[in-house]
N, CA, C and O atoms as CSV, one atom per row, in Angstrom:
chain,resi,resn,atom,element,x,y,z
A,1,MET,N,N,-39.419,-17.879,5.494
A,1,MET,CA,C,-39.362,-19.246,4.797
A,1,MET,C,C,-38.366,-19.180,3.258
A,1,MET,O,O,-38.446,-19.963,2.312
A,2,LEU,N,N,-37.498,-18.048,3.392
A,2,LEU,CA,C,-36.387,-17.576,2.577
A,2,LEU,C,C,-35.821,-18.885,2.051
A,2,LEU,O,O,-35.920,-19.173,0.858
A,3,GLN,N,N,-35.101,-19.846,3.125
A,3,GLN,CA,C,-34.550,-20.846,2.759
A,3,GLN,C,C,-35.150,-21.884,1.693
A,3,GLN,O,O,-34.461,-22.396,0.811
A,4,ALA,N,N,-36.400,-22.110,1.862
A,4,ALA,CA,C,-37.270,-22.771,1.004
A,4,ALA,C,C,-37.170,-22.025,-0.545
A,4,ALA,O,O,-36.728,-22.606,-1.536
A,5,HIS,N,N,-37.630,-20.742,-0.534
A,5,HIS,CA,C,-37.436,-20.447,-2.185
A,5,HIS,C,C,-36.185,-20.126,-2.427
A,5,HIS,O,O,-36.189,-19.654,-3.564
A,6,LEU,N,N,-35.067,-20.112,-1.987
A,6,LEU,CA,C,-33.836,-20.375,-2.253
A,6,LEU,C,C,-33.515,-21.860,-2.633
A,6,LEU,O,O,-32.828,-22.085,-3.630
A,7,ALA,N,N,-33.958,-22.788,-1.923
A,7,ALA,CA,C,-34.005,-24.504,-2.191
A,7,ALA,C,C,-34.862,-24.413,-3.666
A,7,ALA,O,O,-34.183,-24.789,-4.621
A,8,LEU,N,N,-35.859,-24.095,-3.905
A,8,LEU,CA,C,-36.687,-24.332,-5.302
A,8,LEU,C,C,-35.549,-23.188,-6.380
A,8,LEU,O,O,-35.401,-23.534,-7.552
A,9,TYR,N,N,-35.057,-22.310,-6.045
A,9,TYR,CA,C,-34.406,-21.763,-7.005
A,9,TYR,C,C,-32.935,-22.381,-7.541
A,9,TYR,O,O,-32.482,-22.377,-8.685
A,10,SER,N,N,-32.332,-22.934,-6.249
A,10,SER,CA,C,-31.114,-23.844,-6.672
A,10,SER,C,C,-31.575,-24.985,-7.609
A,10,SER,O,O,-30.884,-25.466,-8.507
A,11,PHE,N,N,-32.960,-25.390,-7.249
A,11,PHE,CA,C,-33.427,-26.878,-7.818
A,11,PHE,C,C,-33.519,-26.523,-9.290
A,11,PHE,O,O,-33.134,-27.290,-10.172
A,12,ALA,N,N,-33.995,-25.443,-9.494
A,12,ALA,CA,C,-34.492,-24.962,-10.928
A,12,ALA,C,C,-33.187,-24.584,-11.699
A,12,ALA,O,O,-33.133,-24.511,-12.926
A,13,ASN,N,N,-31.868,-24.291,-10.630
A,13,ASN,CA,C,-30.483,-24.009,-11.748
A,13,ASN,C,C,-29.903,-25.202,-11.814
A,13,ASN,O,O,-28.729,-25.239,-12.181
A,14,GLY,N,N,-30.679,-26.581,-11.433
A,14,GLY,CA,C,-29.551,-27.562,-11.483
A,14,GLY,C,C,-28.811,-28.116,-10.470
A,14,GLY,O,O,-28.308,-29.239,-10.510
A,15,GLN,N,N,-28.732,-27.239,-9.448
A,15,GLN,CA,C,-28.045,-27.386,-8.009
A,15,GLN,C,C,-28.746,-28.208,-7.148
A,15,GLN,O,O,-29.122,-27.775,-6.058
A,16,ILE,N,N,-29.032,-29.660,-7.603
A,16,ILE,CA,C,-29.631,-30.240,-6.708
A,16,ILE,C,C,-29.524,-30.522,-5.343
A,16,ILE,O,O,-30.472,-30.520,-4.557
A,17,SER,N,N,-27.895,-30.859,-4.965
A,17,SER,CA,C,-27.600,-31.054,-3.644
A,17,SER,C,C,-27.758,-29.828,-2.755
A,17,SER,O,O,-28.259,-29.818,-1.630
A,18,ALA,N,N,-27.213,-28.714,-3.483
A,18,ALA,CA,C,-27.595,-27.587,-2.646
A,18,ALA,C,C,-29.012,-27.065,-2.471
A,18,ALA,O,O,-29.287,-26.237,-1.602
A,19,SER,N,N,-29.947,-27.592,-3.357
A,19,SER,CA,C,-31.049,-27.664,-3.004
A,19,SER,C,C,-32.157,-28.387,-1.898
A,19,SER,O,O,-33.185,-27.937,-1.392
A,20,LEU,N,N,-31.523,-29.607,-1.771
A,20,LEU,CA,C,-31.630,-30.436,-0.773
A,20,LEU,C,C,-31.340,-30.054,0.960
A,20,LEU,O,O,-32.027,-30.078,1.981
A,21,LYS,N,N,-29.812,-29.675,0.588
A,21,LYS,CA,C,-29.684,-28.572,1.770
A,21,LYS,C,C,-30.605,-27.731,2.486
A,21,LYS,O,O,-31.232,-27.691,3.544
A,22,LEU,N,N,-30.393,-27.052,1.388
A,22,LEU,CA,C,-31.382,-25.942,1.709
A,22,LEU,C,C,-32.959,-26.167,2.211
A,22,LEU,O,O,-33.600,-25.488,3.014
A,23,MET,N,N,-33.304,-27.175,1.575
A,23,MET,CA,C,-34.658,-27.665,2.068
A,23,MET,C,C,-34.665,-27.995,3.442
A,23,MET,O,O,-35.109,-27.312,4.364
A,24,TYR,N,N,-34.068,-29.237,3.498
A,24,TYR,CA,C,-33.621,-29.754,5.102
A,24,TYR,C,C,-33.351,-28.919,5.938
A,24,TYR,O,O,-33.652,-29.250,7.085
A,25,ARG,N,N,-32.752,-27.651,5.778
A,25,ARG,CA,C,-32.731,-26.546,6.568
A,25,ARG,C,C,-33.798,-25.707,6.838
A,25,ARG,O,O,-33.996,-25.155,7.920
A,26,ALA,N,N,-34.459,-25.620,5.883
A,26,ALA,CA,C,-36.083,-24.829,5.941
A,26,ALA,C,C,-37.153,-25.689,6.999
A,26,ALA,O,O,-37.913,-25.213,7.843
A,27,LEU,N,N,-36.936,-27.028,6.657
A,27,LEU,CA,C,-37.892,-27.735,7.270
A,27,LEU,C,C,-37.534,-27.781,8.727
A,27,LEU,O,O,-38.425,-27.579,9.553
A,28,TYR,N,N,-36.134,-28.063,9.167
A,28,TYR,CA,C,-35.751,-27.941,10.225
A,28,TYR,C,C,-36.054,-26.465,10.984
A,28,TYR,O,O,-36.556,-26.482,12.108
A,29,LEU,N,N,-35.799,-25.457,10.463
A,29,LEU,CA,C,-36.081,-24.141,11.126
A,29,LEU,C,C,-37.760,-23.965,11.243
A,29,LEU,O,O,-38.297,-23.301,12.129
A,30,ALA,N,N,-38.490,-24.696,10.167
A,30,ALA,CA,C,-40.056,-24.375,10.410
A,30,ALA,C,C,-40.144,-25.503,11.658
A,30,ALA,O,O,-40.518,-24.934,12.684
A,31,LEU,N,N,-39.972,-26.540,11.803
A,31,LEU,CA,C,-40.128,-27.283,13.016
A,31,LEU,C,C,-39.832,-26.595,14.146
A,31,LEU,O,O,-40.796,-26.253,14.831
A,32,LEU,N,N,-38.541,-26.251,14.583
A,32,LEU,CA,C,-38.325,-25.426,15.551
A,32,LEU,C,C,-39.386,-24.383,15.706
A,32,LEU,O,O,-40.008,-24.371,16.768
A,33,CYS,N,N,-39.645,-23.588,14.865
A,33,CYS,CA,C,-40.528,-22.094,15.137
A,33,CYS,C,C,-41.843,-22.606,15.641
A,33,CYS,O,O,-42.327,-22.297,16.730
A,34,SER,N,N,-42.481,-23.560,14.603
A,34,SER,CA,C,-44.188,-23.926,14.883
A,34,SER,C,C,-44.429,-25.277,15.184
A,34,SER,O,O,-45.616,-25.592,15.253
A,35,GLY,N,N,-43.414,-26.331,15.419
A,35,GLY,CA,C,-43.865,-27.486,15.858
A,35,GLY,C,C,-44.300,-28.467,14.684
A,35,GLY,O,O,-44.591,-27.978,13.592
A,36,ASP,N,N,-44.354,-29.969,14.906
A,36,ASP,CA,C,-44.758,-30.602,14.008
A,36,ASP,C,C,-46.151,-31.003,13.293
A,36,ASP,O,O,-46.318,-31.763,12.339
A,37,SER,N,N,-47.100,-30.268,14.036
A,37,SER,CA,C,-48.362,-30.118,13.805
A,37,SER,C,C,-48.690,-29.056,12.847
A,37,SER,O,O,-49.659,-29.246,12.113
A,38,HIS,N,N,-48.015,-27.952,12.747
A,38,HIS,CA,C,-48.545,-27.185,11.838
A,38,HIS,C,C,-48.517,-27.261,10.192
A,38,HIS,O,O,-47.583,-27.785,9.584
A,39,PRO,N,N,-49.604,-26.699,9.582
A,39,PRO,CA,C,-49.694,-27.268,8.103
A,39,PRO,C,C,-48.745,-26.934,7.452
A,39,PRO,O,O,-48.526,-27.699,6.512
A,40,ASP,N,N,-47.766,-25.733,7.585
A,40,ASP,CA,C,-46.746,-25.663,6.736
A,40,ASP,C,C,-45.855,-27.071,6.590
A,40,ASP,O,O,-45.562,-27.579,5.508
A,41,ILE,N,N,-45.496,-27.581,7.867
A,41,ILE,CA,C,-44.762,-28.642,7.987
A,41,ILE,C,C,-45.362,-29.992,6.750
A,41,ILE,O,O,-44.659,-30.800,6.144
A,42,ALA,N,N,-46.729,-29.843,6.707
A,42,ALA,CA,C,-46.920,-31.230,5.617
A,42,ALA,C,C,-46.937,-30.706,4.169
A,42,ALA,O,O,-46.933,-31.427,3.172
A,43,LEU,N,N,-46.961,-29.008,4.182
A,43,LEU,CA,C,-46.537,-28.797,2.742
A,43,LEU,C,C,-44.931,-29.052,2.226
A,43,LEU,O,O,-44.639,-29.218,1.041
A,44,TYR,N,N,-43.982,-29.050,3.303
A,44,TYR,CA,C,-42.712,-29.312,3.146
A,44,TYR,C,C,-42.867,-30.853,2.703
A,44,TYR,O,O,-42.692,-31.153,1.522
A,45,TYR,N,N,-43.170,-31.743,3.585
A,45,TYR,CA,C,-42.970,-33.050,3.185
A,45,TYR,C,C,-43.760,-33.263,1.871
A,45,TYR,O,O,-43.139,-33.807,0.959
A,46,VAL,N,N,-44.890,-32.949,1.680
A,46,VAL,CA,C,-45.511,-33.478,0.491
A,46,VAL,C,C,-45.114,-32.588,-0.866
A,46,VAL,O,O,-44.887,-33.104,-1.961
A,47,SER,N,N,-45.081,-31.441,-0.645
A,47,SER,CA,C,-44.676,-31.138,-1.988
A,47,SER,C,C,-43.342,-31.031,-2.494
A,47,SER,O,O,-42.972,-31.447,-3.592
A,48,MET,N,N,-42.511,-30.347,-1.482
A,48,MET,CA,C,-41.138,-29.906,-1.860
A,48,MET,C,C,-40.441,-30.890,-1.783
A,48,MET,O,O,-40.126,-31.465,-2.824
A,49,LEU,N,N,-39.942,-31.430,-0.364
A,49,LEU,CA,C,-39.023,-32.687,-0.303
A,49,LEU,C,C,-39.372,-33.770,-1.124
A,49,LEU,O,O,-38.380,-34.342,-1.579
A,50,ARG,N,N,-40.496,-34.262,-1.480
A,50,ARG,CA,C,-40.700,-35.266,-2.054
A,50,ARG,C,C,-40.369,-35.177,-3.248
A,50,ARG,O,O,-39.722,-36.053,-3.822
A,51,SER,N,N,-40.848,-33.881,-3.902
A,51,SER,CA,C,-40.222,-33.566,-5.534
A,51,SER,C,C,-38.700,-33.598,-5.812
A,51,SER,O,O,-38.147,-34.138,-6.771
A,52,LEU,N,N,-38.068,-32.848,-4.687
A,52,LEU,CA,C,-36.761,-33.274,-4.754
A,52,LEU,C,C,-35.658,-34.291,-4.829
A,52,LEU,O,O,-34.659,-34.524,-5.511
A,53,VAL,N,N,-36.451,-34.892,-3.586
A,53,VAL,CA,C,-36.048,-36.565,-3.523
A,53,VAL,C,C,-36.076,-37.355,-4.581
A,53,VAL,O,O,-35.104,-37.930,-5.070
A,54,TYR,N,N,-37.413,-37.404,-5.023
A,54,TYR,CA,C,-37.547,-37.897,-6.210
A,54,TYR,C,C,-36.754,-37.897,-7.791
A,54,TYR,O,O,-36.550,-38.847,-8.548
A,55,VAL,N,N,-36.422,-36.494,-7.936
A,55,VAL,CA,C,-35.433,-36.278,-9.019
A,55,VAL,C,C,-34.175,-36.875,-8.634
A,55,VAL,O,O,-33.569,-37.634,-9.390
A,56,VAL,N,N,-33.698,-36.510,-7.305
A,56,VAL,CA,C,-32.090,-36.999,-7.230
A,56,VAL,C,C,-32.342,-38.717,-7.359
A,56,VAL,O,O,-31.469,-39.272,-8.027
A,57,THR,N,N,-33.203,-39.441,-6.918
A,57,THR,CA,C,-33.015,-40.697,-6.917
A,57,THR,C,C,-33.542,-41.281,-8.252
A,57,THR,O,O,-33.112,-42.407,-8.502
A,58,HIS,N,N,-34.200,-40.859,-8.956
A,58,HIS,CA,C,-35.047,-41.162,-10.466
A,58,HIS,C,C,-34.341,-40.733,-11.560
A,58,HIS,O,O,-34.558,-41.323,-12.618
A,59,VAL,N,N,-33.424,-39.701,-11.541
A,59,VAL,CA,C,-32.982,-39.033,-12.913
A,59,VAL,C,C,-31.595,-39.542,-13.136
A,59,VAL,O,O,-30.664,-39.660,-12.340
A,60,ASP,N,N,-31.695,-39.860,-14.626
A,60,ASP,CA,C,-30.403,-40.754,-14.937
A,60,ASP,C,C,-29.535,-39.700,-15.198
A,60,ASP,O,O,-28.372,-40.004,-14.932
A,61,GLY,N,N,-29.712,-38.334,-15.712
A,61,GLY,CA,C,-29.136,-37.372,-16.113
A,61,GLY,C,C,-29.529,-37.481,-17.793
A,61,GLY,O,O,-28.692,-36.854,-18.442
A,62,SER,N,N,-30.160,-37.859,-18.312
A,62,SER,CA,C,-30.760,-37.883,-19.608
A,62,SER,C,C,-31.597,-36.626,-19.880
A,62,SER,O,O,-32.369,-36.220,-19.011
A,63,CYS,N,N,-31.493,-36.110,-20.845
A,63,CYS,CA,C,-32.518,-34.898,-21.138
A,63,CYS,C,C,-33.444,-35.309,-22.083
A,63,CYS,O,O,-33.184,-35.048,-23.258
A,64,GLY,N,N,-34.806,-36.089,-21.733
A,64,GLY,CA,C,-35.769,-36.273,-22.642
A,64,GLY,C,C,-35.886,-37.955,-22.713
A,64,GLY,O,O,-35.047,-38.803,-22.407
A,65,GLY,N,N,-36.970,-38.071,-23.127
A,65,GLY,CA,C,-37.583,-39.450,-23.417
A,65,GLY,C,C,-36.854,-40.749,-23.153
A,65,GLY,O,O,-37.397,-41.824,-23.407
């Protein structure tokens, strides 16, 4: 799951586009390896992808309140 960790590091460094690409790639590889009923797939959807997509769609670029 190196790609997922790279995605989180990219996200923390403000590279939102790169982090989304890496996260979707990690999800694709996890689906290929373990299938869609594996618990890790739910982890990707619920915790990681949702957070990244929320930031991309709801942050207007301002820093603070």
